[in-house]
C-alpha atoms as one frame of an Amber mdcrd trajectory, in Angstrom:
protein
  -1.428 206.858 141.375   0.509 203.674 140.859   3.726 205.211 142.168   2.084
 205.662 145.577   1.997 201.884 146.085   4.851 200.450 143.994   8.508 201.402
 143.650   8.403 201.979 139.897  11.745 203.765 139.989  13.458 200.559 141.055
  11.072 198.336 139.098   9.998 199.971 135.795   7.020 197.718 135.191   6.027
 199.486 131.967   9.449 198.837 130.394   9.284 195.807 128.045  12.972 195.057
 128.604  12.491 194.818 132.373   9.377 192.692 131.934  11.359 190.334 129.683
  14.064 189.921 132.339  11.401 189.042 134.901   9.734 186.571 132.531  12.992
 184.728 131.898  13.676 184.591 135.645  10.250 183.083 136.300  10.677 180.553
 133.502  14.096 179.498 134.776  13.278 179.268 138.483   9.517 178.777 138.675
   9.416 181.783 141.015  10.050 185.517 140.814  10.751 187.633 143.903  11.036
 191.419 143.543  12.374 192.749 146.836  10.779 195.934 148.142   8.340 196.126
 145.229   5.752 197.827 147.436   6.800 200.939 149.351   7.128 200.803 153.146
   4.332 203.226 154.038   1.932 201.213 151.881   2.844 198.032 153.736   2.343
 199.766 157.080  -1.125 200.945 156.074  -2.169 197.570 154.652  -0.906 195.749
 157.755  -2.944 198.113 159.910  -6.037 197.579 157.716  -5.564 193.815 157.750
  -4.965 193.529 161.503  -8.356 195.139 162.106  -9.997 192.383 160.048  -8.288
 189.444 161.761 -11.173 188.907 164.178 -13.498 188.360 161.199 -11.271 185.728
 159.569 -12.628 182.263 158.860 -10.306 179.740 160.522 -10.010 176.185 159.332
  -7.962 173.298 160.686  -8.252 170.386 158.316  -6.445 167.618 156.484  -6.256
 167.089 152.735  -4.220 165.334 150.070  -1.602 167.217 148.059  -3.993 167.525
 145.103  -6.687 169.265 147.206  -9.222 166.716 145.982 -11.342 163.990 147.586
  -9.489 160.748 148.266  -9.711 157.798 145.871 -11.426 154.788 147.487  -9.798
 152.442 144.968  -6.335 153.289 146.276  -4.782 152.298 149.606  -5.054 154.761
 152.483  -1.274 155.238 152.474  -1.046 155.719 148.694   0.580 159.105 147.919
  -2.678 160.279 146.324  -4.579 159.606 149.545  -1.957 160.636 152.116  -3.243
 163.422 154.351  -1.419 166.590 155.420  -2.570 169.366 157.769  -3.484 172.937
 156.900  -4.568 175.456 159.509  -5.031 179.156 158.858  -7.405 182.106 158.968
  -8.673 183.812 155.856 -10.383 187.066 154.924 -12.323 186.884 151.662 -12.569
 189.500 148.950 -16.006 190.751 149.986 -14.683 191.551 153.485 -12.001 193.920
 152.171 -13.150 197.584 152.106 -13.467 199.360 148.763 -11.035 201.993 150.087
  -8.278 199.450 150.789  -4.941 199.939 149.075  -5.121 196.239 148.201  -7.870
 197.090 145.712  -5.777 199.911 144.288  -2.970 197.431 143.641  -5.260 194.715
 142.275  -7.055 197.058 139.859  -3.920 198.843 138.619  -3.875 198.352 134.839
  -0.100 198.724 134.486   0.425 196.143 137.245  -1.906 193.733 135.451  -0.145
 194.264 132.126   3.198 193.675 133.831   1.915 190.366 135.194   0.691 189.395
 131.711   4.142 190.075 130.280   5.891 188.140 133.043   3.516 185.191 132.716
   3.397 185.231 128.915  -0.402 185.510 128.735  -2.754 187.929 127.002  -4.823
 189.071 129.961  -5.591 188.478 133.631  -9.105 188.389 135.059 -10.594 188.495
 138.559 -12.426 185.454 139.890 -16.091 185.228 138.915 -17.166 184.523 142.501
 -17.323 187.229 145.163 -14.805 185.721 147.570 -11.613 184.688 145.813  -9.950
 187.624 144.022  -8.149 189.199 147.003  -7.545 187.141 150.139  -5.650 187.884
 153.341  -4.158 184.868 155.130  -3.461 184.831 158.877  -1.199 182.250 160.528
  -0.753 182.778 164.272   1.536 180.456 166.220   1.275 176.811 165.208  -0.673
 177.411 162.012   0.651 175.980 158.760  -0.117 175.217 155.128   0.453 171.567
 154.219   2.128 170.207 151.107   0.004 170.780 147.997  -0.086 171.624 144.318
  -1.904 174.746 143.139  -4.827 174.292 140.776  -4.106 177.616 139.073  -1.069
 178.018 136.833   0.336 180.951 138.832   0.035 182.723 142.186   0.734 186.390
 142.978   1.386 187.159 146.644   2.844 189.713 149.032   3.942 189.008 152.594
   2.582 191.645 154.939   4.027 190.543 158.266   6.649 187.909 159.034   6.379
 185.734 162.171   9.129 185.533 164.787   9.999 182.052 163.523   8.763 179.327
 161.229   6.336 180.226 158.450   8.958 179.174 155.883   7.867 178.665 152.275
   9.343 175.374 151.028   8.957 173.837 147.591  10.133 170.946 145.441  10.052
 171.783 141.739   9.035 169.418 138.976   7.135 166.890 141.083   4.163 166.992
 138.714   4.590 167.002 134.929   2.976 170.138 133.404   1.743 168.057 130.460
  -0.112 165.591 132.675   2.273 162.644 132.374   2.166 160.711 135.647   5.096
 158.323 135.245   6.924 158.416 138.560   4.782 161.259 139.937   3.313 159.390
 142.888   6.747 158.114 143.870   8.059 161.698 143.814   5.115 162.819 145.967
   5.833 160.002 148.424   9.492 160.970 148.656   8.560 164.587 149.446   6.054
 163.536 152.118   8.645 161.172 153.646  11.346 163.891 153.629  13.477 161.933
 151.163  13.678 164.819 148.671  15.415 168.034 149.666  13.062 171.017 149.565
  14.184 174.457 148.426  13.274 177.571 150.408  11.823 180.683 148.825  12.991
 183.705 150.778  10.866 186.851 150.791  10.114 189.707 153.165   7.196 192.081
 153.754   6.674 194.263 150.690   8.221 191.824 148.210   6.194 190.808 145.163
   6.199 187.037 144.626   5.016 185.293 141.458   5.109 181.519 141.794   4.162
 178.645 139.517   2.765 176.051 141.889   0.901 173.690 139.579   3.969 171.470
 139.118   5.884 172.305 142.288   4.847 170.710 145.560   4.996 173.401 148.257
   4.063 174.216 151.837   4.428 176.813 154.597   5.883 175.439 157.839   4.185
 176.104 161.217   4.643 179.619 162.562   6.452 180.221 165.847   6.094 183.053
 168.328   3.498 185.687 169.133   3.590 187.574 165.805   0.981 186.453 163.272
   2.192 185.734 159.754   0.063 187.795 157.336   0.069 187.420 153.575  -2.129
 188.741 150.780  -2.970 186.743 147.658  -3.846 188.629 144.480  -5.749 185.898
 142.640  -6.158 186.173 138.884  -7.136 183.827 136.048  -5.955 183.847 132.468
  -9.546 183.299 131.297 -12.710 185.264 132.198 -15.627 183.803 134.113 -13.649
 181.380 136.283 -14.829 180.897 139.851 -14.296 178.355 142.594 -16.763 175.500
 142.974 -19.257 175.575 145.851 -17.341 172.796 147.621 -14.065 174.723 147.327
 -15.747 177.919 148.555 -17.084 176.074 151.598 -13.639 174.583 152.298 -11.767
 177.878 152.112 -14.341 180.395 153.357 -17.061 178.417 155.142 -19.685 179.932
 152.823 -20.507 180.249 149.119 -21.379 183.948 148.987
């Protein structure tokens, strides 16, 4: 039952009025955080399940530009499009998550999906067409980080499972990229973020909070973790169209394999 994973007494996700409040909050802020959305015992079980999988995670330590694309040879190495940042993390792919996991119960919950549709203002959400991308668990032990980047998808749905002792802070700068594709001033804004000339905002969330974030226009990162406790986070990845999967090059980058 849905109530065994989510606090639907506090968050009536099937109430259109509540969904409307959440939608307006997301539209105004670019992010929605619902504190304690998932109940404590569910978090404890998922953390235990996830910790057992950490040894199977694919770890990558790489550099990339903020667009997560190949560099442009026609531009200077220090051009904002070509500037490199570091990302280093471990990742468990969808096909490594057991069918009995509560993460699948959450992901497949129809009312949860309809709530997300209402919040996002879309007709439907769909899993990824490939076998790896729909549910991912991210591990960031000490010193691991996620560099500045834009998301390729229009929205991200996440839940923090375990907070580190320090660091691991989610920072973002809204409105760096124009949602309509206009690039006037965009590269200068990217440069200013990379050179710490623009003040970043911090998105605060704790284990069990539901986070919906629009990262296609907002430049964002997760700072290096500190201490002996691994930062763990789950991504519930959906698309607003069916049949969408990651390219083979993206699959190799994120998972080290294509299937």
